[in-house]
Biopython code that builds the backbone (N, CA, C, O; Angstrom):
import numpy as np
from Bio.PDB.StructureBuilder import StructureBuilder

atoms = [
    (1, "MET", "N", (3.062, -12.862, -31.018)),
    (1, "MET", "CA", (3.307, -12.473, -29.653)),
    (1, "MET", "C", (2.083, -11.765, -29.062)),
    (1, "MET", "O", (1.690, -12.047, -27.930)),
    (2, "LYS", "N", (1.482, -10.848, -29.824)),
    (2, "LYS", "CA", (0.309, -10.135, -29.332)),
    (2, "LYS", "C", (-0.857, -11.097, -29.127)),
    (2, "LYS", "O", (-1.627, -10.956, -28.177)),
    (3, "LYS", "N", (-0.983, -12.077, -30.026)),
    (3, "LYS", "CA", (-2.054, -13.057, -29.906)),
    (3, "LYS", "C", (-1.860, -13.881, -28.634)),
    (3, "LYS", "O", (-2.818, -14.164, -27.914)),
    (4, "LEU", "N", (-0.626, -14.257, -28.369)),
    (4, "LEU", "CA", (-0.322, -15.020, -27.162)),
    (4, "LEU", "C", (-0.666, -14.201, -25.916)),
    (4, "LEU", "O", (-1.217, -14.741, -24.957)),
    (5, "ALA", "N", (-0.350, -12.917, -25.922)),
    (5, "ALA", "CA", (-0.661, -12.042, -24.784)),
    (5, "ALA", "C", (-2.173, -11.944, -24.582)),
    (5, "ALA", "O", (-2.654, -11.973, -23.449)),
    (6, "LYS", "N", (-2.921, -11.828, -25.680)),
    (6, "LYS", "CA", (-4.382, -11.758, -25.576)),
    (6, "LYS", "C", (-4.949, -13.063, -25.043)),
    (6, "LYS", "O", (-5.869, -13.056, -24.225)),
    (7, "ASP", "N", (-4.404, -14.184, -25.504)),
    (7, "ASP", "CA", (-4.880, -15.483, -25.035)),
    (7, "ASP", "C", (-4.610, -15.668, -23.543)),
    (7, "ASP", "O", (-5.457, -16.170, -22.805)),
    (8, "ILE", "N", (-3.444, -15.264, -23.120)),
    (8, "ILE", "CA", (-3.097, -15.387, -21.702)),
    (8, "ILE", "C", (-3.966, -14.460, -20.861)),
    (8, "ILE", "O", (-4.433, -14.844, -19.789)),
    (9, "ARG", "N", (-4.183, -13.231, -21.347)),
    (9, "ARG", "CA", (-5.032, -12.285, -20.627)),
    (9, "ARG", "C", (-6.445, -12.852, -20.496)),
    (9, "ARG", "O", (-7.068, -12.761, -19.438)),
    (10, "LYS", "N", (-6.936, -13.432, -21.578)),
    (10, "LYS", "CA", (-8.275, -14.015, -21.569)),
    (10, "LYS", "C", (-8.344, -15.186, -20.585)),
    (10, "LYS", "O", (-9.366, -15.410, -19.938)),
    (11, "GLU", "N", (-7.253, -15.915, -20.488)),
    (11, "GLU", "CA", (-7.206, -17.075, -19.601)),
    (11, "GLU", "C", (-7.160, -16.674, -18.126)),
    (11, "GLU", "O", (-7.784, -17.325, -17.288)),
    (12, "ILE", "N", (-6.431, -15.617, -17.809)),
    (12, "ILE", "CA", (-6.270, -15.252, -16.398)),
    (12, "ILE", "C", (-7.320, -14.267, -15.900)),
    (12, "ILE", "O", (-7.458, -14.095, -14.689)),
    (13, "THR", "N", (-8.054, -13.625, -16.778)),
    (13, "THR", "CA", (-9.057, -12.645, -16.353)),
    (13, "THR", "C", (-10.069, -13.224, -15.364)),
    (13, "THR", "O", (-10.346, -12.582, -14.351)),
    (14, "PRO", "N", (-10.638, -14.419, -15.615)),
    (14, "PRO", "CA", (-11.576, -14.964, -14.623)),
    (14, "PRO", "C", (-10.907, -15.245, -13.280)),
    (14, "PRO", "O", (-11.536, -15.087, -12.234)),
    (15, "LEU", "N", (-9.656, -15.655, -13.297)),
    (15, "LEU", "CA", (-8.943, -15.920, -12.052)),
    (15, "LEU", "C", (-8.717, -14.636, -11.262)),
    (15, "LEU", "O", (-8.872, -14.613, -10.041)),
    (16, "VAL", "N", (-8.352, -13.578, -11.961)),
    (16, "VAL", "CA", (-8.144, -12.281, -11.300)),
    (16, "VAL", "C", (-9.461, -11.769, -10.734)),
    (16, "VAL", "O", (-9.498, -11.261, -9.613)),
    (17, "ASN", "N", (-10.533, -11.897, -11.493)),
    (17, "ASN", "CA", (-11.851, -11.459, -11.013)),
    (17, "ASN", "C", (-12.267, -12.253, -9.785)),
    (17, "ASN", "O", (-12.840, -11.696, -8.848)),
    (18, "ASN", "N", (-11.982, -13.546, -9.786)),
    (18, "ASN", "CA", (-12.317, -14.391, -8.644)),
    (18, "ASN", "C", (-11.544, -13.951, -7.398)),
    (18, "ASN", "O", (-12.114, -13.854, -6.312)),
    (19, "GLU", "N", (-10.263, -13.689, -7.557)),
    (19, "GLU", "CA", (-9.456, -13.244, -6.418)),
    (19, "GLU", "C", (-9.882, -11.856, -5.939)),
    (19, "GLU", "O", (-9.850, -11.575, -4.741)),
    (20, "THR", "N", (-10.275, -10.999, -6.861)),
    (20, "THR", "CA", (-10.767, -9.677, -6.481)),
    (20, "THR", "C", (-12.038, -9.811, -5.651)),
    (20, "THR", "O", (-12.209, -9.115, -4.650)),
    (21, "GLU", "N", (-12.907, -10.689, -6.060)),
    (21, "GLU", "CA", (-14.151, -10.920, -5.313)),
    (21, "GLU", "C", (-13.849, -11.485, -3.926)),
    (21, "GLU", "O", (-14.484, -11.097, -2.945)),
    (22, "LYS", "N", (-12.891, -12.391, -3.843)),
    (22, "LYS", "CA", (-12.495, -12.939, -2.541)),
    (22, "LYS", "C", (-11.960, -11.832, -1.637)),
    (22, "LYS", "O", (-12.262, -11.788, -0.444)),
    (23, "THR", "N", (-11.163, -10.942, -2.220)),
    (23, "THR", "CA", (-10.594, -9.845, -1.440)),
    (23, "THR", "C", (-11.689, -8.915, -0.934)),
    (23, "THR", "O", (-11.641, -8.471, 0.213)),
    (24, "VAL", "N", (-12.673, -8.616, -1.776)),
    (24, "VAL", "CA", (-13.795, -7.771, -1.358)),
    (24, "VAL", "C", (-14.533, -8.431, -0.196)),
    (24, "VAL", "O", (-14.898, -7.756, 0.766)),
    (25, "ASN", "N", (-14.754, -9.734, -0.278)),
    (25, "ASN", "CA", (-15.441, -10.449, 0.799)),
    (25, "ASN", "C", (-14.609, -10.454, 2.078)),
    (25, "ASN", "O", (-15.156, -10.334, 3.174)),
    (26, "MET", "N", (-13.284, -10.593, 1.944)),
    (26, "MET", "CA", (-12.421, -10.550, 3.126)),
    (26, "MET", "C", (-12.472, -9.175, 3.780)),
    (26, "MET", "O", (-12.449, -9.072, 5.007)),
    (27, "ILE", "N", (-12.539, -8.123, 2.977)),
    (27, "ILE", "CA", (-12.618, -6.767, 3.526)),
    (27, "ILE", "C", (-13.935, -6.568, 4.264)),
    (27, "ILE", "O", (-13.959, -5.975, 5.342)),
    (28, "LYS", "N", (-15.028, -7.058, 3.692)),
    (28, "LYS", "CA", (-16.328, -6.945, 4.368)),
    (28, "LYS", "C", (-16.306, -7.684, 5.698)),
    (28, "LYS", "O", (-16.814, -7.177, 6.698)),
    (29, "LYS", "N", (-15.718, -8.885, 5.715)),
    (29, "LYS", "CA", (-15.630, -9.658, 6.955)),
    (29, "LYS", "C", (-14.754, -8.928, 7.965)),
    (29, "LYS", "O", (-15.061, -8.909, 9.157)),
    (30, "PHE", "N", (-13.668, -8.330, 7.493)),
    (30, "PHE", "CA", (-12.777, -7.586, 8.370)),
    (30, "PHE", "C", (-13.501, -6.396, 8.995)),
    (30, "PHE", "O", (-13.332, -6.119, 10.183)),
    (31, "GLU", "N", (-14.303, -5.693, 8.202)),
    (31, "GLU", "CA", (-15.075, -4.566, 8.732)),
    (31, "GLU", "C", (-16.046, -5.039, 9.809)),
    (31, "GLU", "O", (-16.217, -4.371, 10.829)),
    (32, "GLU", "N", (-16.679, -6.183, 9.587)),
    (32, "GLU", "CA", (-17.584, -6.740, 10.593)),
    (32, "GLU", "C", (-16.819, -7.107, 11.855)),
    (32, "GLU", "O", (-17.293, -6.869, 12.966)),
    (33, "ASP", "N", (-15.623, -7.692, 11.683)),
    (33, "ASP", "CA", (-14.794, -8.040, 12.839)),
    (33, "ASP", "C", (-14.402, -6.797, 13.635)),
    (33, "ASP", "O", (-14.403, -6.818, 14.866)),
    (34, "LEU", "N", (-14.068, -5.719, 12.934)),
    (34, "LEU", "CA", (-13.713, -4.470, 13.619)),
    (34, "LEU", "C", (-14.891, -3.906, 14.409)),
    (34, "LEU", "O", (-14.726, -3.440, 15.536)),
    (35, "LYS", "N", (-16.075, -3.951, 13.811)),
    (35, "LYS", "CA", (-17.265, -3.454, 14.518)),
    (35, "LYS", "C", (-17.545, -4.296, 15.760)),
    (35, "LYS", "O", (-17.880, -3.757, 16.815)),
    (36, "ALA", "N", (-17.410, -5.614, 15.636)),
    (36, "ALA", "CA", (-17.630, -6.498, 16.784)),
    (36, "ALA", "C", (-16.575, -6.246, 17.857)),
    (36, "ALA", "O", (-16.895, -6.238, 19.046)),
    (37, "TYR", "N", (-15.331, -6.042, 17.456)),
    (37, "TYR", "CA", (-14.260, -5.760, 18.408)),
    (37, "TYR", "C", (-14.514, -4.450, 19.134)),
    (37, "TYR", "O", (-14.300, -4.355, 20.343)),
    (38, "ASN", "N", (-14.966, -3.449, 18.406)),
    (38, "ASN", "CA", (-15.268, -2.156, 19.012)),
    (38, "ASN", "C", (-16.374, -2.294, 20.051)),
    (38, "ASN", "O", (-16.290, -1.715, 21.134)),
    (39, "THR", "N", (-17.391, -3.048, 19.727)),
    (39, "THR", "CA", (-18.494, -3.275, 20.664)),
    (39, "THR", "C", (-17.997, -4.023, 21.899)),
    (39, "THR", "O", (-18.353, -3.678, 23.026)),
    (40, "GLU", "N", (-17.172, -5.047, 21.682)),
    (40, "GLU", "CA", (-16.630, -5.836, 22.782)),
    (40, "GLU", "C", (-15.700, -4.987, 23.644)),
    (40, "GLU", "O", (-15.672, -5.137, 24.865)),
    (41, "LEU", "N", (-14.953, -4.112, 23.019)),
    (41, "LEU", "CA", (-14.018, -3.249, 23.744)),
    (41, "LEU", "C", (-14.763, -2.318, 24.705)),
    (41, "LEU", "O", (-14.288, -2.040, 25.806)),
    (42, "LYS", "N", (-15.916, -1.850, 24.281)),
    (42, "LYS", "CA", (-16.699, -0.946, 25.136)),
    (42, "LYS", "C", (-17.272, -1.650, 26.357)),
    (42, "LYS", "O", (-17.689, -0.992, 27.310)),
    (43, "LYS", "N", (-17.298, -2.968, 26.341)),
    (43, "LYS", "CA", (-17.820, -3.729, 27.481)),
    (43, "LYS", "C", (-16.739, -4.070, 28.500)),
    (43, "LYS", "O", (-17.049, -4.580, 29.577)),
    (44, "ARG", "N", (-15.503, -3.803, 28.186)),
    (44, "ARG", "CA", (-14.413, -4.132, 29.110)),
    (44, "ARG", "C", (-14.409, -3.174, 30.292)),
    (44, "ARG", "O", (-14.882, -2.040, 30.211)),
    (45, "ASP", "N", (-13.861, -3.671, 31.386)),
    (45, "ASP", "CA", (-13.871, -2.922, 32.647)),
    (45, "ASP", "C", (-13.201, -1.559, 32.540)),
    (45, "ASP", "O", (-13.735, -0.567, 33.036)),
    (46, "PHE", "N", (-12.049, -1.501, 31.906)),
    (46, "PHE", "CA", (-11.308, -0.236, 31.867)),
    (46, "PHE", "C", (-12.027, 0.821, 31.044)),
    (46, "PHE", "O", (-11.818, 2.017, 31.253)),
    (47, "TYR", "N", (-12.860, 0.400, 30.125)),
    (47, "TYR", "CA", (-13.598, 1.366, 29.308)),
    (47, "TYR", "C", (-14.675, 2.061, 30.141)),
    (47, "TYR", "O", (-15.034, 3.209, 29.881)),
    (48, "GLN", "N", (-15.170, 1.363, 31.121)),
    (48, "GLN", "CA", (-16.245, 1.901, 31.958)),
    (48, "GLN", "C", (-15.720, 2.418, 33.308)),
    (48, "GLN", "O", (-16.493, 2.648, 34.237)),
    (49, "TYR", "N", (-14.416, 2.592, 33.397)),
    (49, "TYR", "CA", (-13.778, 3.137, 34.601)),
    (49, "TYR", "C", (-14.011, 2.261, 35.837)),
    (49, "TYR", "O", (-14.108, 2.781, 36.949)),
    (50, "LYS", "N", (-14.101, 0.954, 35.659)),
    (50, "LYS", "CA", (-14.309, 0.056, 36.791)),
    (50, "LYS", "C", (-12.996, -0.412, 37.400)),
    (50, "LYS", "O", (-12.994, -1.050, 38.453)),
    (51, "THR", "N", (-11.891, -0.107, 36.756)),
    (51, "THR", "CA", (-10.590, -0.499, 37.288)),
    (51, "THR", "C", (-9.809, 0.763, 37.627)),
    (51, "THR", "O", (-10.143, 1.864, 37.188)),
    (52, "GLY", "N", (-8.790, 0.577, 38.397)),
    (52, "GLY", "CA", (-7.912, 1.709, 38.711)),
    (52, "GLY", "C", (-6.956, 1.963, 37.556)),
    (52, "GLY", "O", (-6.942, 1.238, 36.561)),
    (53, "THR", "N", (-6.168, 2.996, 37.713)),
    (53, "THR", "CA", (-5.264, 3.375, 36.619)),
    (53, "THR", "C", (-4.187, 2.321, 36.365)),
    (53, "THR", "O", (-3.823, 2.069, 35.216)),
    (54, "VAL", "N", (-3.687, 1.716, 37.415)),
    (54, "VAL", "CA", (-2.625, 0.715, 37.253)),
    (54, "VAL", "C", (-3.156, -0.491, 36.477)),
    (54, "VAL", "O", (-2.543, -0.936, 35.507)),
    (55, "GLU", "N", (-4.277, -1.001, 36.908)),
    (55, "GLU", "CA", (-4.879, -2.157, 36.238)),
    (55, "GLU", "C", (-5.302, -1.808, 34.809)),
    (55, "GLU", "O", (-5.158, -2.627, 33.902)),
    (56, "ALA", "N", (-5.812, -0.619, 34.614)),
    (56, "ALA", "CA", (-6.237, -0.197, 33.277)),
    (56, "ALA", "C", (-5.051, -0.138, 32.323)),
    (56, "ALA", "O", (-5.172, -0.529, 31.162)),
    (57, "LYS", "N", (-3.906, 0.346, 32.797)),
    (57, "LYS", "CA", (-2.718, 0.423, 31.941)),
    (57, "LYS", "C", (-2.238, -0.962, 31.546)),
    (57, "LYS", "O", (-1.807, -1.170, 30.412)),
    (58, "ILE", "N", (-2.307, -1.903, 32.462)),
    (58, "ILE", "CA", (-1.908, -3.283, 32.150)),
    (58, "ILE", "C", (-2.831, -3.866, 31.083)),
    (58, "ILE", "O", (-2.374, -4.483, 30.120)),
    (59, "ARG", "N", (-4.104, -3.667, 31.264)),
    (59, "ARG", "CA", (-5.064, -4.199, 30.291)),
    (59, "ARG", "C", (-4.972, -3.487, 28.939)),
    (59, "ARG", "O", (-5.175, -4.100, 27.892)),
    (60, "LEU", "N", (-4.669, -2.208, 28.973)),
    (60, "LEU", "CA", (-4.531, -1.468, 27.714)),
    (60, "LEU", "C", (-3.325, -1.934, 26.905)),
    (60, "LEU", "O", (-3.332, -1.853, 25.676)),
    (61, "SER", "N", (-2.301, -2.418, 27.581)),
    (61, "SER", "CA", (-1.142, -2.920, 26.835)),
    (61, "SER", "C", (-1.530, -4.145, 26.013)),
    (61, "SER", "O", (-1.019, -4.336, 24.909)),
    (62, "SER", "N", (-2.427, -4.975, 26.539)),
    (62, "SER", "CA", (-2.886, -6.131, 25.762)),
    (62, "SER", "C", (-3.774, -5.676, 24.600)),
    (62, "SER", "O", (-3.796, -6.315, 23.548)),
    (63, "VAL", "N", (-4.494, -4.589, 24.788)),
    (63, "VAL", "CA", (-5.312, -4.036, 23.705)),
    (63, "VAL", "C", (-4.404, -3.545, 22.576)),
    (63, "VAL", "O", (-4.741, -3.685, 21.400)),
    (64, "GLY", "N", (-3.268, -2.978, 22.931)),
    (64, "GLY", "CA", (-2.308, -2.546, 21.923)),
    (64, "GLY", "C", (-1.840, -3.701, 21.050)),
    (64, "GLY", "O", (-1.673, -3.550, 19.840)),
    (65, "ASP", "N", (-1.631, -4.855, 21.673)),
    (65, "ASP", "CA", (-1.238, -6.039, 20.908)),
    (65, "ASP", "C", (-2.358, -6.488, 19.976)),
    (65, "ASP", "O", (-2.110, -6.889, 18.839)),
    (66, "GLU", "N", (-3.579, -6.417, 20.464)),
    (66, "GLU", "CA", (-4.736, -6.793, 19.632)),
    (66, "GLU", "C", (-4.866, -5.845, 18.437)),
    (66, "GLU", "O", (-5.155, -6.278, 17.321)),
    (67, "LEU", "N", (-4.652, -4.571, 18.677)),
    (67, "LEU", "CA", (-4.736, -3.590, 17.593)),
    (67, "LEU", "C", (-3.628, -3.801, 16.562)),
    (67, "LEU", "O", (-3.824, -3.552, 15.372)),
    (68, "LYS", "N", (-2.467, -4.260, 17.025)),
    (68, "LYS", "CA", (-1.367, -4.562, 16.105)),
    (68, "LYS", "C", (-1.785, -5.665, 15.133)),
    (68, "LYS", "O", (-1.434, -5.620, 13.954)),
    (69, "GLN", "N", (-2.536, -6.655, 15.624)),
    (69, "GLN", "CA", (-3.021, -7.733, 14.754)),
    (69, "GLN", "C", (-3.964, -7.173, 13.693)),
    (69, "GLN", "O", (-3.912, -7.589, 12.535)),
    (70, "PHE", "N", (-4.821, -6.236, 14.077)),
    (70, "PHE", "CA", (-5.721, -5.610, 13.101)),
    (70, "PHE", "C", (-4.916, -4.812, 12.070)),
    (70, "PHE", "O", (-5.235, -4.829, 10.881)),
    (71, "ASP", "N", (-3.882, -4.120, 12.524)),
    (71, "ASP", "CA", (-3.028, -3.367, 11.594)),
    (71, "ASP", "C", (-2.358, -4.299, 10.585)),
    (71, "ASP", "O", (-2.252, -3.976, 9.402)),
    (72, "ASP", "N", (-1.910, -5.456, 11.067)),
    (72, "ASP", "CA", (-1.288, -6.427, 10.168)),
    (72, "ASP", "C", (-2.281, -6.934, 9.126)),
    (72, "ASP", "O", (-1.933, -7.102, 7.957)),
    (73, "ARG", "N", (-3.515, -7.175, 9.554)),
    (73, "ARG", "CA", (-4.544, -7.616, 8.599)),
    (73, "ARG", "C", (-4.847, -6.533, 7.571)),
    (73, "ARG", "O", (-5.057, -6.830, 6.395)),
    (74, "ILE", "N", (-4.869, -5.279, 8.012)),
    (74, "ILE", "CA", (-5.093, -4.164, 7.079)),
    (74, "ILE", "C", (-3.974, -4.122, 6.043)),
    (74, "ILE", "O", (-4.231, -3.917, 4.857)),
    (75, "ALA", "N", (-2.742, -4.313, 6.488)),
    (75, "ALA", "CA", (-1.610, -4.302, 5.556)),
    (75, "ALA", "C", (-1.723, -5.434, 4.542)),
    (75, "ALA", "O", (-1.466, -5.238, 3.355)),
    (76, "ASP", "N", (-2.108, -6.621, 5.014)),
    (76, "ASP", "CA", (-2.266, -7.758, 4.098)),
    (76, "ASP", "C", (-3.376, -7.507, 3.091)),
    (76, "ASP", "O", (-3.211, -7.763, 1.898)),
    (77, "LEU", "N", (-4.497, -7.011, 3.568)),
    (77, "LEU", "CA", (-5.614, -6.740, 2.661)),
    (77, "LEU", "C", (-5.258, -5.621, 1.685)),
    (77, "LEU", "O", (-5.639, -5.670, 0.515)),
    (78, "GLY", "N", (-4.540, -4.628, 2.158)),
    (78, "GLY", "CA", (-4.106, -3.548, 1.280)),
    (78, "GLY", "C", (-3.183, -4.056, 0.185)),
    (78, "GLY", "O", (-3.273, -3.620, -0.963)),
    (79, "TYR", "N", (-2.301, -4.971, 0.537)),
    (79, "TYR", "CA", (-1.410, -5.568, -0.447)),
    (79, "TYR", "C", (-2.208, -6.331, -1.502)),
    (79, "TYR", "O", (-1.947, -6.209, -2.699)),
    (80, "ASN", "N", (-3.183, -7.120, -1.044)),
    (80, "ASN", "CA", (-4.033, -7.851, -1.993)),
    (80, "ASN", "C", (-4.801, -6.905, -2.899)),
    (80, "ASN", "O", (-4.929, -7.155, -4.097)),
    (81, "CYS", "N", (-5.306, -5.832, -2.341)),
    (81, "CYS", "CA", (-6.053, -4.857, -3.140)),
    (81, "CYS", "C", (-5.164, -4.237, -4.215)),
    (81, "CYS", "O", (-5.581, -4.070, -5.361)),
    (82, "SER", "N", (-3.946, -3.901, -3.833)),
    (82, "SER", "CA", (-3.055, -3.282, -4.816)),
    (82, "SER", "C", (-2.636, -4.278, -5.891)),
    (82, "SER", "O", (-2.423, -3.895, -7.041)),
    (83, "LYS", "N", (-2.515, -5.563, -5.524)),
    (83, "LYS", "CA", (-2.156, -6.583, -6.524)),
    (83, "LYS", "C", (-3.216, -6.703, -7.596)),
    (83, "LYS", "O", (-2.904, -6.953, -8.760)),
    (84, "PHE", "N", (-4.466, -6.525, -7.209)),
    (84, "PHE", "CA", (-5.566, -6.717, -8.161)),
    (84, "PHE", "C", (-6.121, -5.402, -8.678)),
    (84, "PHE", "O", (-7.235, -5.367, -9.201)),
    (85, "GLY", "N", (-5.376, -4.334, -8.543)),
    (85, "GLY", "CA", (-5.721, -3.075, -9.182)),
    (85, "GLY", "C", (-6.737, -2.221, -8.455)),
    (85, "GLY", "O", (-7.339, -1.334, -9.061)),
    (86, "ASN", "N", (-6.944, -2.465, -7.170)),
    (86, "ASN", "CA", (-7.894, -1.669, -6.392)),
    (86, "ASN", "C", (-7.260, -1.186, -5.090)),
    (86, "ASN", "O", (-7.733, -1.548, -4.013)),
    (87, "PRO", "N", (-6.208, -0.381, -5.161)),
    (87, "PRO", "CA", (-5.518, 0.012, -3.929)),
    (87, "PRO", "C", (-6.362, 0.880, -2.996)),
    (87, "PRO", "O", (-6.060, 0.970, -1.806)),
    (88, "ASP", "N", (-7.410, 1.518, -3.510)),
    (88, "ASP", "CA", (-8.250, 2.367, -2.669)),
    (88, "ASP", "C", (-9.393, 1.611, -2.015)),
    (88, "ASP", "O", (-10.201, 2.211, -1.307)),
    (89, "MET", "N", (-9.475, 0.322, -2.233)),
    (89, "MET", "CA", (-10.586, -0.460, -1.717)),
    (89, "MET", "C", (-10.568, -0.537, -0.182)),
    (89, "MET", "O", (-11.622, -0.608, 0.450)),
    (90, "ILE", "N", (-9.391, -0.523, 0.401)),
    (90, "ILE", "CA", (-9.321, -0.633, 1.869)),
    (90, "ILE", "C", (-8.920, 0.687, 2.490)),
    (90, "ILE", "O", (-8.809, 0.786, 3.712)),
]
sb = StructureBuilder()
sb.init_structure("model")
sb.init_model(0)
sb.init_chain("A")
sb.init_seg("    ")
for serial, (resi, resn, name, xyz) in enumerate(atoms, 1):
    if name == "N":
        sb.init_residue(resn, " ", resi, " ")
    sb.init_atom(name, np.array(xyz, "f"), 0.0, 1.0, " ", f" {name:<3s}", serial, name[0])
structure = sb.get_structure()
């Protein structure tokens, strides 16, 4: 039984390492996406006070939806990190 466990561990170790590497790359891409989004957000009209309060509130509600998508991605990446033994990675 112990030999079988060692053989299986040896067999799946490269697969786990591969998925861990994929997760690290996804996190790096996500960080880049967040930085790009932040830069793009600063270029919007409401950020520079070019709209009135009513229009700004309408546009901010759509920003809330966009941020929800980022939160969902963080949750997914966090789940992947915890599956592969690195819950503090994200």
